[in-house]
N, C-alpha and C positions, 0 to 999 in steps of 0.2 A: 760343679754339676752340670752347667749349661755348656761348659767347655766339653767336657765328656759327650754329653749329647750330640753336640755339634760334629765331633770328630767321628762319633758311630755313624752318623747320617751321611758325613761325607765319605766313610769308607763304604757304606752301603750303597751310596749312589755311584761311586766309582766302579763296585762290584757289578752292579746293574749294567753299567755302560758296557764294560769288558765283555760280560755275558752276552748282551745283545750283538756287539761287535765280533764276536767269536761265533755266535749263530749266523750272522749274516755272511761272515767269510765262508763258514762250511757250505753255506746255501750256494754262493758263488762257484766253490769248488765242485758242488754235485751237479751245478748247470754245465760246468766244463766237461765232466765225465760223460754226462748225458749227450752232449754234442759230440764228442770226439772219441768215445769209446765204442768198440765192437762186441758183442755178447758172446760171438763164436769167432774160431780161427779162420772159418771159411770166408767170413766178411773183410777180413784185415788186408790191407794193401801189401804188397810184397816190397821188402827193404833189405838193405845189406846187413842190417843189425837190429837186433832186439835187446832191449834192456830190461833184465829181470832184477825187480826190487828185492832186496835180502830181508830176511827176518830170523828170528832165533829158529834154529832146527828143532830144538826140542820145546814142547810146550810146558804149561806151568804144571801140569799134572805127571810129569815125566816121561810121556810118550811122544811120537812125532808130531810136530806142531802142524796142525791141518792147514794154516795159511801158506806155511813154507811148501807142503807137499802139493796144495793145488797149484801154487804158481810155476812149480817145476813141472807138473802135469801140462798145464797150458804151454810152457816154453818149449817142451819137448814135441807137443803138438804142432806148434808153429814151424819148428825146424823140418819136421817130417813132411809138412805141407808145403814146403819151400816158400814159406813166408818171409823167413830169416835165414840168410847164410851163416851169420854168426849170432851167438848168444853171449851177449855180456853180463856176467852175474856180477852184481854189485852190492857189497854189504860190509859188514864190520868186522875186521880181524884185529883181536886183542891179544893174541899168542897162540901157543899151540893147544890150549885148552879151548879155545872160543875162535872159530873161523868160519863165518858164513859163506864167503865164496868157495872156501874149499868143499864145504858140505853140499854146497848147490852144485858144483861142477860134477861131484861123486854121484848126486842124485840124477842129475841129467845122463851121465854116462850109463847108469843103471837103466834109464829110460830109452837107451839106444842112440842116443846122441853121441857123435865121436869126439874125441878131445880136441881134434882141431878145429872144431866148429865151436869151441867154448873159449872166452877170455875172461880172466878174473880181473876185477877191480877190487882190491883190498881197502880201499880207502873211502867207501861209499858209506861214512859213517851216519849220514843224514840223507834224506830223499833229495833235499836240494843238492848236495855235494854229489850224490850218484848221477843226477840228471845234467848237470853242468860239466862233469868230468866226461860224461859221455860225448860231449861237444868238444871240450877244451883239451881233453888228453886222448880220446879215442877218434876224435876228428868226425864225428857223425852230427849232423846238423836236421837229418831225416830219419826217424825211427819209430819204432812200435815200443811201448812200455807194458810189461807185464806185472799185474798185481790185481788185487780186489778193486772193486768198484768204488768204495769208500777212500781208497788210497789213491786211486788213479787221477781222480779230480785233482788233487793237490800237485801230483807230479805233472800233470799236463799244464796246469796253470803255470809252474814253474818253466817248464819247456817253452811254453808260447810267449812268457814274458821275455824270455830269453832269446826270442827270434827263431827258435827251432821249429821244424815241421814235424809234429808229433802226434801218435794215436794211442790209445790205450786198448788192450785186449784184456778181458774179463777173466781172471781166474775165478773158480767157483768160490763163493764165500762159505764160510763155516755156519753150519745149522744153529748153533749154539755158542754164541761168544765166550771166550775163555773167562772174562772178567768186566765188570762195570767199566775199570779204568780202559780197557781194550776200546770199548765203544765210545766213551766220552773224550778221549785224548784227541779224537779228530777235530773237535772244536777250537782247543788252543793252537793245535798244529796248523789247522786251516789260517787262522788269524796271524800266527807268526810267519806263514808264508806269503800274505798279502803284505805285511809290513816289510819283510825282507825283499821282496819283488819292488815294493815301492821306494825302499832306500836304495837299490842298486840301480833304479832307473833316474834318480836324482843327480 
């Protein structure tokens, strides 16, 4: 019985430590976003390329994913304002049935961005991959990143830890999140981002 109680206490203590670490990591990302993000397109500096982070084109209710829609709205506005010469749409492609970059490209064209101003990165399976591939594959050490504010902090942290000069441009957030999971996943994601950056620096 004592062994079981000891194991449960140890598990509870470990869960508490992980929860606190994740919360602190998320607060670190929030400070990163507050320092390096712009609320409007007009405030952003001009760059050669803006990285548009991918997400599912279709939301869980079956309609257009508002996170997706608002990111494309902001990216198109950046290009039209002359803030970015090229838009790098980075996301997950797992076949003909699921292709985030292709959907993003089509959405940007529908918003008036010409095809020659868009580049697809089909291997942006995670935020870290999208950011580092913008540097390593597409040669960008100075760029804007487009996403919602809660996501930008993590992307900017990754970019800055990798020695990049990066700023965020806020896409409109959704009024009502799709799920508790959407809101809560930022905490473990933030912790993973810190751990991965620490591991890469060793």
